[in-house]
C-alpha positions in Angstrom: 46.9 4.3 -3.3 47.2 0.2 -3.4 44.9 0.7 -0.1 42.2 2.9 -2.3 42.1 0.5 -4.7 41.1 -2.2 -2.2 38.6 0.3 -0.7 37.2 0.9 -3.6 37.1 -3.0 -5.2 35.2 -3.6 -2.1 33.0 -1.0 -2.6 32.0 -1.8 -6.2 32.3 -5.6 -5.7 30.6 -7.3 -8.3 26.5 -8.0 -7.5 26.1 -4.8 -7.2 25.4 -4.0 -10.9 22.6 -1.5 -11.9 22.8 -1.7 -15.5 21.4 -5.5 -15.6 20.8 -4.9 -19.7 24.6 -4.3 -20.7 23.0 -1.0 -21.8 26.0 1.3 -21.2 28.3 -0.8 -20.2 28.9 -0.6 -17.0 30.9 -2.9 -15.0 33.4 -2.7 -11.6 36.3 -1.1 -13.6 34.4 1.6 -14.8 33.2 2.1 -11.6 36.6 2.3 -10.1 38.3 4.3 -12.8 35.4 7.1 -12.6 35.2 6.9 -8.6 39.0 7.8 -8.6 38.4 11.2 -11.0 35.6 11.9 -8.6 38.0 11.3 -5.6 40.5 13.6 -7.2 38.2 16.4 -8.6 37.2 16.2 -4.3 40.6 16.4 -3.7 41.5 19.2 -5.7 38.6 21.5 -4.4 39.3 20.4 -0.4 36.1 19.2 -0.1 36.6 17.7 3.2 38.4 21.0 4.7 34.9 23.0 4.0 34.3 25.3 1.0 32.2 28.4 -0.2 28.8 28.7 -1.8 31.3 29.3 -5.0 34.0 26.1 -4.6 30.9 24.2 -4.4 29.5 25.2 -7.4 32.7 24.8 -9.2 33.2 21.4 -8.0 30.1 20.8 -9.6 31.0 21.9 -12.5 33.9 19.8 -12.7 32.5 16.9 -11.9 30.4 16.8 -15.0 26.9 17.1 -16.2 24.7 14.9 -13.7 26.3 16.4 -10.6 25.4 19.6 -12.4 21.7 18.9 -12.8 21.8 17.5 -8.7 23.3 21.2 -8.5 20.1 22.9 -10.6 17.9 20.7 -8.4 19.8 21.4 -5.1 19.4 25.3 -5.9 15.3 25.2 -5.3 16.0 22.9 -2.0 16.6 25.7 0.5 15.2 23.0 3.3 18.5 21.5 2.3 21.0 23.5 1.8 21.3 26.9 3.2 20.1 29.8 0.8 23.7 31.5 0.4 24.1 27.9 -1.6 21.1 27.7 -3.2 21.7 31.2 -4.5 25.1 30.4 -5.8 23.7 27.1 -7.8 21.0 29.2 -9.7 24.6 30.1 -11.4 25.6 26.7 -12.5 26.3 27.3 -16.4 24.0 26.2 -19.0 26.3 26.5 -21.3 29.4 25.1 -22.0 31.9 25.2 -24.6 30.8 23.7 -27.7 32.5 20.1 -29.2 33.9 20.6 -32.8 31.0 20.4 -35.8 32.9 17.6 -37.3 32.2 15.5 -34.1 28.7 16.6 -34.0 28.5 15.1 -38.0 29.9 12.3 -37.2 27.2 11.8 -34.8 24.6 12.8 -37.5 26.0 10.2 -39.4 25.9 7.5 -37.1 22.2 7.8 -37.0 21.3 8.6 -40.6 23.9 6.9 -42.2 24.4 8.1 -45.8 20.9 9.6 -45.5 22.0 12.6 -43.9 22.8 14.7 -47.1 19.1 13.4 -48.4 17.7 15.2 -45.7 19.4 17.7 -44.5 20.5 20.8 -47.4 22.5 22.6 -45.2 23.3 22.5 -41.2 25.0 25.6 -39.4 28.4 25.1 -37.9 27.6 27.6 -35.6 25.6 26.0 -32.0 22.8 28.0 -31.2 23.3 26.3 -28.2 25.9 23.5 -26.4 24.4 22.5 -23.1 26.3 19.6 -20.8 24.4 17.0 -22.5 23.3 17.9 -26.2 24.1 20.6 -28.5 21.4 22.2 -31.1 22.3 23.7 -34.7 20.1 25.3 -37.0 19.6 23.7 -40.5 17.2 23.3 -43.4 15.6 20.4 -44.9 15.3 19.5 -48.6 12.1 20.6 -48.3 13.1 23.8 -47.3 11.6 24.2 -44.2 13.6 25.7 -41.4 14.9 23.3 -38.2 16.9 22.9 -35.5 18.6 19.8 -34.2 19.1 18.3 -31.0 22.4 16.2 -30.9 23.2 14.4 -27.4 26.9 14.8 -26.9 28.7 11.7 -27.9 29.6 9.3 -24.7 27.6 12.0 -21.9 25.0 9.1 -21.6 27.2 6.5 -20.7 28.9 8.7 -18.1 25.8 9.9 -16.5 24.6 6.7 -16.3 28.0 5.4 -14.8 27.4 8.5 -12.2 24.1 7.7 -11.0 25.1 4.0 -10.6 27.8 4.9 -8.2 25.3 6.7 -6.5 22.8 4.2 -6.2 25.8 2.0 -4.7 26.5 4.8 -2.5 22.8 5.2 -1.6 22.5 1.6 -1.1 25.2 1.4 1.2 24.4 4.2 3.5 20.7 3.3 4.2 22.3 0.5 6.4 22.9 3.0 8.4 19.7 4.8 8.2 17.4 5.0 11.2 14.2 3.9 9.9 12.2 6.2 10.9 14.4 9.3 9.0 11.8 10.2 6.0 14.6 11.0 3.6 14.9 8.0 1.4 18.3 8.1 -0.1 17.6 5.0 -2.5 14.4 6.6 -3.5 16.2 10.0 -4.5 18.2 7.9 -6.3 16.0 6.3 -8.2 13.9 9.1 -9.3 17.1 10.5 -10.7 17.3 7.6 -12.5 14.1 7.6 -14.0 14.7 11.1 -14.8 17.8 10.4 -16.6 16.3 7.5 -19.2 13.6 10.2 -19.7 15.8 13.4 -20.3 18.6 11.1 -22.6 16.3 9.2 -24.7 15.1 12.5 -27.1 12.0 10.2 -28.2 10.3 11.1 -25.1 10.8 14.4 -25.5 9.4 14.3 -29.3 6.8 12.9 -27.4 6.1 15.7 -25.1 5.8 18.2 -27.5 3.1 16.1 -29.6 1.1 15.7 -26.1 2.0 19.4 -25.2 0.5 20.7 -28.7 -2.5 18.8 -28.5 -3.5 19.6 -24.9 -2.8 23.3 -25.8 -4.4 23.3 -29.2 -7.4 25.7 -28.1 -5.1 28.3 -26.1 -4.1 30.9 -28.3 -1.9 32.4 -26.8 0.3 29.1 -26.0 2.7 27.0 -28.4 5.4 24.9 -29.2 8.0 23.6 -31.7 6.9 21.5 -34.2 8.5 17.8 -34.1 9.5 16.0 -37.0 8.2 12.6 -35.7 10.0 10.2 -38.6 13.5 11.9 -38.1 14.0 11.8 -34.6 15.7 8.7 -32.6 17.5 8.5 -28.9 20.2 10.8 -29.9 18.7 12.7 -32.2 15.9 15.6 -32.2 14.9 17.6 -35.0 12.1 20.4 -34.4 11.0 23.2 -35.8 13.0 26.3 -35.7 11.6 29.1 -33.5 12.9 32.7 -33.9 11.6 34.9 -31.7 12.5 37.2 -28.8 13.2 35.5 -25.4 10.7 36.1 -22.9 13.2 38.0 -20.6 14.4 40.1 -23.5 12.2 43.1 -21.5 13.2 45.8 -24.0 12.9 44.1 -27.6 9.4 42.9 -26.5 8.4 46.4 -25.4 10.0 47.6 -28.4 8.2 45.0 -30.5 4.7 46.5 -29.2 4.0 43.9 -26.5 2.3 44.2 -22.8 4.8 42.9 -20.3 1.8 42.5 -17.9 -0.1 40.2 -20.6 2.7 38.2 -20.9 3.2 37.7 -17.3 -0.9 37.5 -16.2 -1.0 35.1 -19.9 1.9 32.9 -18.5 0.8 31.9 -15.0 -2.8 31.3 -16.1 -2.0 29.1 -18.8 0.3 27.1 -16.5 -2.0 26.7 -14.1 -4.4 25.2 -16.7 -1.5 23.3 -17.3 -1.1 21.6 -13.7 -4.7 21.6 -12.8 -6.6 20.9 -16.1 -3.9 18.8 -17.7 -1.7 17.5 -15.5 1.1 18.1 -18.2 3.5 20.7 -17.1 6.5 22.4 -18.1 8.9 22.0 -14.9 11.5 23.6 -15.9 10.0 27.1 -17.2 13.5 29.6 -17.0 13.5 32.5 -19.4 15.7 30.6 -21.8 12.9 27.7 -22.6 10.2 30.6 -23.3 9.9 32.4 -26.5 7.9 35.3 -27.4 6.5 34.7 -31.3 3.7 36.2 -33.0 1.6 37.2 -29.9 2.3 33.9 -28.8 4.0 32.2 -25.6 6.0 29.2 -27.1 7.5 27.0 -25.0 10.8 25.1 -25.4 12.9 22.6 -24.5 10.4 20.0 -23.4 12.9 17.7 -22.1 11.5 18.0 -18.3 8.0 17.9 -18.3 6.0 17.0 -15.2 2.9 14.8 -14.5 0.2 14.8 -12.0 -2.3 12.3 -11.4 -6.3 13.5 -11.3 -6.0 12.5 -7.6 -2.7 14.6 -7.3 -4.2 17.4 -9.3 -7.5 17.8 -6.9 -5.5 17.4 -4.1 -2.4 20.1 -5.1 -6.0 22.4 -5.8 -7.5 21.9 -2.0 -4.0 22.5 -0.7 -4.0 25.9 -3.0 -7.4 26.6 -1.9 -6.8 26.2 1.9 -3.7 28.2 1.7 -6.2 30.9 0.2 -8.7 30.3 2.8 -6.0 30.5 5.6 -7.8 27.4 7.1 -5.3 25.2 9.3 -7.7 22.3 9.3 -8.8 22.5 5.6 -5.1 22.1 4.8 -4.4 19.7 6.7 -7.1 17.3 5.6 -5.9 18.5 2.2 -2.4 17.4 2.9 -3.4 14.1 4.8 -5.6 13.2 1.5 -2.2 14.2 -0.9 0.0 12.3 0.7 1.7 9.7 -0.7 2.6 8.1 2.5 2.1 8.8 6.2 2.5 7.0 9.4 -0.4 7.8 10.7 0.8 5.5 14.2 3.8 8.2 14.8 1.9 11.0 13.5 1.2 13.5 16.6 -2.4 15.4 15.0 -2.8 17.9 17.8 1.0 19.2 16.6 0.5 18.8 13.5 -2.4 21.2 13.4 -0.7 23.6 15.5 2.5 23.9 13.1 -0.2 24.4 10.5 -1.8 27.2 12.3 1.2 29.0 13.2 2.5 28.6 9.5 -0.7 30.3 8.5 -0.4 32.8 10.7 3.1 33.7 9.7 2.1 33.6 6.4 -1.2 35.5 7.0 -0.3 39.3 7.8 -0.3 39.5 3.4 -2.2 38.8 1.2 -2.4 36.0 -0.6 -0.3 37.7 -3.7 2.3 38.7 -1.9 2.9 35.0 -1.0 6.7 34.0 -1.2 5.3 30.7 -2.6 8.8 29.0 -3.2 9.4 29.9 0.8 6.2 28.7 1.5 6.2 25.3 0.1 9.6 24.7 1.3 8.2 25.3 5.2 5.1 22.5 3.8 7.5 20.1 3.0 10.0 20.7 5.8 6.8 20.4 8.2 4.8 17.3 6.4 8.2 15.6 7.0 8.3 16.4 10.6 5.4 15.1 11.1 6.2 11.8 9.3 3.6 12.5 6.2 5.5 12.2 2.8 4.0 14.2 0.1 4.4 12.5 -3.5 7.5 13.2 -5.5 5.5 15.2 -7.7 5.0 18.2 -5.7 8.6 18.6 -6.3 8.6 18.9 -9.5 5.4 21.4 -9.1 7.3 23.3 -6.4 10.1 23.8 -8.8 7.9 24.6 -11.5 6.3 27.0 -10.0 9.3 28.7 -8.7 10.8 28.9 -11.9 7.5 30.4 -13.6 7.6 32.7 -10.3 11.0 33.8 -10.9 10.8 34.5 -14.7 7.4 36.5 -15.0 8.0 38.4 -11.6 9.0 41.4 -13.4 6.4 42.2 -15.3 3.7 41.3 -12.4 5.3 42.4 -9.1 1.4 42.0 -7.8 0.5 39.0 -8.7 1.5 35.4 -7.7 0.8 31.7 -8.7 -1.3 30.9 -5.5 -3.7 33.8 -6.3 -4.3 32.5 -10.5 -4.3 29.3 -9.0 -7.0 30.4 -7.1 -8.9 32.2 -9.3 -8.6 29.4 -11.6 -10.5 27.0 -9.5 -13.1 29.6 -8.9 -13.9 30.0 -12.0 -13.7 27.0 -13.2 -16.7 26.2 -10.9 -19.9 27.7 -11.4 -23.2 26.7 -9.0 -24.3 23.6 -11.4 -20.1 22.1 -10.8 -20.1 23.0 -6.9 -23.7 21.3 -6.3 -22.4 18.4 -8.7 -19.1 18.0 -6.7 -20.9 18.0 -3.5 -23.2 15.4 -3.9 -20.1 13.8 -5.3 -18.3 14.0 -2.3 -21.5 13.3 -0.6 -21.8 10.2 -2.4 -18.8 9.0 -1.7 -18.4 9.9 2.2 -21.5 7.4 2.3 -20.0 4.6 0.4 -16.9 4.7 2.6 -19.0 5.2 5.5 -21.3 2.1 4.3 -17.8 -0.1 3.5 -16.7 1.2 7.2 -19.9 -0.1 8.9 -19.7 -3.5 7.3 -16.0 -3.8 7.8 -17.0 -3.1 11.4 -19.3 -5.6 12.0 -17.1 -8.5 10.0 -14.3 -7.5 12.2 -16.6 -7.5 15.5 -17.9 -10.7 14.9 -14.7 -12.3 14.2 -13.4 -10.8 17.4 -16.0 -12.0 19.6 -15.5 -15.8 18.0 -11.8 -15.6 19.3 -12.6 -14.1 22.2 -14.9 -17.2 23.4 -12.0 -19.3 22.1 -9.8 -17.5 24.4 -7.3 -16.5 21.4 -7.8 -12.7 21.5 -5.1 -10.8 22.6 -4.4 -7.1 22.8 -1.4 -5.0 22.1 -1.7 -1.2 22.8 0.4 1.6 22.5 0.4 5.3 24.1 1.0 7.7 21.5 1.6 11.1 21.9 4.4 13.1 23.9 6.7 10.6 25.9 7.0 13.3 28.5 3.8 11.8 30.5 4.9 8.3 30.4 8.3 9.4 31.5 7.1 11.4 34.8 4.7 8.3 35.6 7.7 6.1 35.4 9.5 8.8 38.1 6.5 8.8 39.9 6.0 5.0 40.5 9.7 4.7 40.9 9.6 7.3 44.0 6.6 4.9 45.0 8.5 1.7 44.9 11.8 3.4 47.0 9.0 4.7 49.5 7.9 1.0 50.3 11.3 -0.1 50.2 12.1 2.2 53.4 9.1 1.6 55.1 10.2 -2.1 54.8 13.1 -1.3 56.0 12.4 1.1 58.7 9.2 -1.5 60.4 11.9 -4.5 60.0 15.0 -2.8 61.7 12.2 -1.5 64.7 11.2 -5.4 65.2 14.7 -6.5 65.3 15.6 -3.6 67.6 13.2 -5.7 70.2 15.1 -8.5 70.2 18.4 -9.8 72.0 19.8 -10.3 68.8 24.2 -10.0 69.0 26.1 -8.2 68.1 25.0 -4.8 69.1 25.5 -0.9 68.0 24.6 2.1 69.9 22.1 -0.1 71.6 20.5 -2.2 68.8 21.4 -4.9 66.7 24.0 -4.4 64.1 21.5 -5.7 60.9 18.9 -3.3 62.7 21.1 -0.6 62.6 22.0 -0.9 58.9 18.4 -1.0 58.4 17.4 2.3 60.1 21.1 3.5 58.4 19.8 2.2 54.8 16.2 4.0 55.4 17.7 7.5 56.3 19.8 7.3 53.4 17.4 7.0 51.2 14.6 9.0 52.3 17.1 11.8 52.3 17.9 11.0 48.8 14.4 11.0 47.7 13.7 14.4 49.5 16.7 15.9 48.0 15.8 14.3 44.3 12.0 16.1 44.8 13.3 19.3 45.7 15.7 19.3 42.7 13.1 18.0 40.1 10.0 19.4 41.5 7.9 16.1 41.4 
């Protein structure tokens, strides 16, 4: 135990503080205490001996809300984990045992003080839902409006901050042993988790999301979200309209109420394409529990996890989907290169990149666009780009996860459609003749502008290079890109030529010595000449055998 404590003190030494403002009370002592808890839970599940998917899921649940979130994210990353693990992680519990009602009231009193009874006429003691992060109770305002109160579990934010802080330390230590060319940036992954944590645990951001989503979809008659009571919201409490409807996953109740399931599925996909391509602001977790049908409208709830795409990313994502629909590997390569957030041009084998994309589209080319397994396809695309040193922006992960989730939600209702076909139709339907001409002119103008800038830059660089050349200051560093195999073969050829020259030198030199009267002599020739002949013979036999063995 003393040895473990020493190790923990070394690992979480001062100076690695990820909480400079002291908001979460993180310190070396709390880190070591939490790390001991994690080690104990991991040991209980015998993780070092290997575990089944079921044991892995159970371990994440025991580790707490931070690790449950990680598991939910990993469930969509089949390029990281085996499929059987991903399928098991989709079962991670979204419901937790509720906290006592008195504790929830105490949390409300901490936020509202003595005003709680002035604001709420009544609060239902039975929670509508109880997740690892928050608990939701139905209530009635003193004005008579029915609302849902989302209350953050006391202490959960500090625990999650501590867990992510530990992960940050681990990632920083591990990055020292990661090779520079590896595309998985552990520190960037943890920083993204930290940003997501700050957003999801601040309910004021969810309140702003609700208001923004309502504004963007105000003209869509079949999509809505709960009304938010901004003046009653805080970092730990969210008050919004109570939505009483039918969960989108309850097909029997929807049919009994007269709804057309195919229409619901088609409208959800079409609106989701609008969220991604037009608004750049989309629900990142549209699973059946977050979508309710009420009064003929699709109501999205729990907007704590929203994705954003910039105008550039929206255009790039549309180009990728359009290239997939056309099954054009060249267009797909260009779209991916434009969309990439980071790419190592010096390390990209463009011929291989294009060939791999061609094979990928060929694999999916045997089925209609509407039959493509979007989740697997996007996973293959991301894996391929990483292997070719092209890093797609983090937003594409959120888009991919959202697309896979919403397709799983509506798949039973519209088995013959998918989001790729819907987005393609959305892109084509959005562009009329005038828009296409305008886009073509804009593309031409950008190309002319880029070409002009490139020409001016080339002239400027040429002038500087000529000046340096005349002064004898110009140096050239050339790197041959592509496969290392030709260079390796060339090196072997040069080595054999060198050995051939040595053999010839030994033979000629020994022959000249054999004509002299040098003593002592062996087999009628000077000893030095004898060993020269012997060396030449041995090297010659080795070269012949090596050529025969390697066929080179």
